[in-house]
C-alpha positions as CSV (number, residue, x, y, z in Angstrom):
1,M,180.9,58.8,99.8
2,R,180.7,62.0,101.8
3,R,180.5,64.1,98.6
4,A,177.9,61.9,97.1
5,G,175.7,62.3,100.3
6,R,176.0,66.0,100.2
7,A,175.1,66.1,96.5
8,T,172.1,63.9,97.1
9,A,170.9,66.2,99.9
10,L,171.4,69.3,97.8
11,L,169.4,67.8,94.9
12,V,166.5,67.0,97.3
13,V,166.6,70.7,98.5
14,L,166.6,72.0,94.9
15,G,163.7,69.7,93.9
16,A,161.7,71.0,96.9
17,V,162.3,74.6,96.1
18,L,161.3,74.1,92.5
19,A,158.1,72.4,93.7
20,V,157.2,75.4,95.9
21,L,158.0,77.8,93.0
22,G,155.6,75.8,90.9
23,T,152.9,76.3,93.5
24,G,153.4,80.1,93.1
25,T,152.8,79.9,89.4
26,A,149.6,78.0,90.0
27,Q,148.2,80.9,92.1
28,A,147.6,82.9,88.9
29,A,143.9,81.9,88.5
30,G,141.6,83.3,86.0
31,Y,138.4,85.2,87.0
32,R,135.3,86.4,85.3
33,Y,134.4,90.0,86.4
34,W,133.8,93.6,85.5
35,S,137.0,95.5,85.5
36,F,137.1,99.3,85.9
37,W,139.1,101.6,83.7
38,E,139.9,105.3,83.5
39,G,140.3,107.1,80.2
40,S,143.8,108.5,79.7
41,G,144.3,110.4,76.5
42,S,143.4,108.1,73.7
43,G,143.8,104.9,75.8
44,W,142.8,103.2,79.0
45,A,144.5,102.9,82.4
46,Y,143.5,100.1,84.8
47,A,141.9,101.8,87.8
48,T,143.7,101.4,91.1
49,Q,140.6,102.0,93.1
50,G,137.0,100.8,92.8
51,P,134.3,103.0,91.2
52,S,132.7,103.7,94.6
53,L,135.9,105.5,95.7
54,V,136.8,107.4,92.5
55,R,135.2,110.8,92.1
56,P,135.9,111.8,88.5
57,D,136.1,115.4,87.3
58,D,133.8,116.9,84.7
59,G,134.9,115.7,81.3
60,S,136.2,112.4,82.5
61,V,135.7,109.0,80.8
62,Q,135.3,105.8,82.7
63,G,135.2,102.3,81.3
64,F,133.8,99.0,82.4
65,R,134.8,95.7,80.7
66,F,133.4,92.2,81.5
67,A,136.0,89.6,80.7
68,V,138.1,86.7,82.0
69,S,141.5,87.8,83.3
70,A,144.0,86.9,86.0
71,D,145.3,90.4,87.0
72,S,145.6,94.0,85.8
73,Q,148.4,93.2,83.4
74,D,146.3,90.8,81.2
75,A,142.9,92.4,81.8
76,A,140.9,93.1,78.6
77,K,140.4,96.8,78.0
78,P,137.1,98.4,76.8
79,R,136.8,98.1,73.0
80,R,136.0,101.7,72.4
81,S,138.3,104.7,72.8
82,P,137.6,107.1,75.7
83,D,136.2,110.0,73.5
84,F,134.3,112.4,75.9
85,A,133.4,114.9,73.1
86,T,131.6,112.2,71.1
87,I,129.9,110.4,74.0
88,C,128.6,113.6,75.7
89,A,128.0,115.6,72.5
90,D,124.3,115.8,73.2
91,T,124.5,116.5,76.9
92,P,125.0,120.3,77.6
93,A,126.9,121.4,80.7
94,E,124.7,122.5,83.6
95,G,125.7,124.4,86.8
96,G,126.1,122.3,89.9
97,T,126.6,119.1,87.9
98,K,129.3,117.3,86.0
99,R,129.3,115.1,82.9
100,V,131.0,111.7,83.0
101,A,131.3,109.7,79.8
102,L,130.9,105.9,80.3
103,V,132.0,103.0,78.0
104,I,130.2,99.8,79.1
105,D,131.6,96.8,77.3
106,P,130.0,93.4,78.3
107,G,132.8,91.6,76.4
108,T,132.7,88.7,73.9
109,A,131.0,85.4,73.7
110,D,134.2,83.8,75.0
111,D,133.9,85.8,78.2
112,A,130.2,85.1,78.7
113,P,129.2,82.6,81.4
114,D,127.5,79.4,80.4
115,G,127.5,80.2,76.7
116,R,125.2,83.3,77.1
117,T,125.2,86.1,74.5
118,P,126.5,89.3,76.0
119,P,124.7,92.6,75.4
120,A,126.1,95.0,72.9
121,L,128.8,97.5,73.9
122,R,127.3,100.9,74.6
123,T,128.3,104.4,75.7
124,A,126.4,106.9,77.9
125,C,126.8,110.3,79.3
126,A,125.9,110.6,83.0
127,Q,125.1,114.0,84.3
128,V,125.5,113.8,88.1
129,P,126.2,116.1,91.1
130,E,129.7,117.5,91.3
131,D,130.7,115.2,94.2
132,A,129.3,112.0,92.7
133,S,131.4,108.9,92.4
134,S,132.0,106.8,89.3
135,A,129.6,104.2,90.8
136,E,126.9,106.8,91.1
137,A,127.5,107.9,87.6
138,L,127.2,104.3,86.4
139,A,124.0,103.9,88.4
140,K,122.5,106.9,86.7
141,V,122.6,105.3,83.3
142,A,123.0,101.5,83.7
143,K,120.6,100.2,86.3
144,P,120.2,97.6,87.7
145,L,123.6,97.2,89.3
146,R,124.4,94.2,91.4
147,Y,127.2,94.1,94.0
148,G,128.7,91.2,95.9
149,S,131.0,90.9,98.9
150,D,133.8,93.5,99.4
151,A,131.7,95.9,97.2
152,L,132.7,94.0,94.1
153,L,130.6,95.0,91.1
154,C,128.9,91.8,89.8
155,A,126.5,93.0,87.2
156,I,125.7,96.1,85.1
157,S,122.2,96.5,83.6
158,G,121.5,93.0,85.0
159,Y,124.4,91.3,83.1
160,P,125.3,88.7,84.0
161,A,122.2,87.5,85.9
162,S,124.2,85.5,88.3
163,G,127.8,84.9,89.5
164,C,130.4,87.3,90.8
165,G,134.1,87.1,90.2
166,E,134.1,83.3,89.9
167,Q,137.2,81.4,89.1
168,V,137.5,80.2,85.5
169,D,139.5,77.3,84.1
170,T,141.6,79.0,81.5
171,G,142.8,75.7,80.0
172,G,146.5,76.6,80.7
173,S,148.8,76.4,83.7
174,R,146.6,78.6,85.8
175,T,145.0,76.6,88.6
176,A,143.0,78.3,91.4
177,T,144.3,77.9,95.0
178,A,142.7,78.5,98.3
179,D,144.2,82.0,98.8
180,A,143.5,83.3,95.3
181,S,141.4,86.4,95.0
182,V,139.7,88.6,92.4
183,P,142.1,91.3,90.9
184,T,141.7,94.8,92.3
185,S,139.2,96.7,90.3
186,A,135.5,97.3,89.8
187,G,134.6,97.9,93.4
188,V,137.5,96.8,95.5
189,A,140.1,99.3,96.7
190,A,143.8,98.7,96.0
191,G,145.7,96.7,98.6
192,D,148.1,98.4,101.0
193,D,151.1,97.2,99.1
194,G,149.7,98.1,95.7
195,S,150.5,94.7,94.4
196,D,148.5,93.1,91.6
197,G,149.5,89.5,91.9
198,G,152.3,89.7,89.3
199,G,154.8,87.6,91.3
200,P,155.1,85.0,94.0
201,S,152.9,85.7,97.1
202,A,154.3,86.2,100.5
203,G,153.2,82.7,101.5
204,V,155.2,81.2,98.6
205,L,158.3,83.1,99.7
206,V,157.9,81.9,103.2
207,G,157.5,78.4,102.0
208,I,160.7,78.7,100.0
209,G,162.5,79.9,103.1
210,A,161.2,77.0,105.1
211,V,162.3,74.5,102.5
212,L,165.8,76.0,102.4
213,L,166.2,75.8,106.2
214,L,165.1,72.2,106.2
215,G,167.6,71.5,103.4
216,I,170.5,73.1,105.3
217,A,169.6,71.1,108.4
218,A,169.6,67.9,106.4
219,V,173.0,68.6,104.9
220,A,174.4,69.4,108.3
221,Q,173.0,66.2,109.8
222,A,174.5,64.2,106.9
223,R,177.9,65.7,107.6
224,R,177.7,64.8,111.3
225,R,176.8,61.2,110.5
226,R,179.8,60.9,108.1
227,G,182.2,62.9,110.2
């Protein structure tokens, strides 16, 4: 009987831990937003800072992609290679300025809010002062821009007309929770810990610890009752 009681208590603890872990998985919500990318060779690297903080060098390529994603690891990249020579071929260098090539990709119909038709992908060469940020380069060629809270970039050239980083039902296991937030990019600086939401949050880990402590206490109490 004593062993059966202990086994029952341990099963209760295990079930509670699994339930908390399930909550951690649910925190991976999908969001519709403009992500920010930096050209790297022939590919793209997800920016770790927002465009208002990045000050690209002359000859840099910056990308913006509107899509639904949960974090930097599953974010959709711009659908055009970062080819500075092609994008800025008709923009000669000038003293006191720099040239920044931009790829602006509004995404696909699946990414568009409320069934809207997204604008066509386009490129532009922004010639801006040498100390200009990526946001200033974008504003030079793609007004109007719209920003929301935390300097999040909400719209480029007026697209989309409304909304900003809203949660999206992805149809899978992702379910938004109260402490979910838009992934770091397109206007928001990286967090102090550099995390991108790839694993359980600190709150989930604390919850697991609390459940384990309660389980240990329950087992100890069961032992005393049967001692």
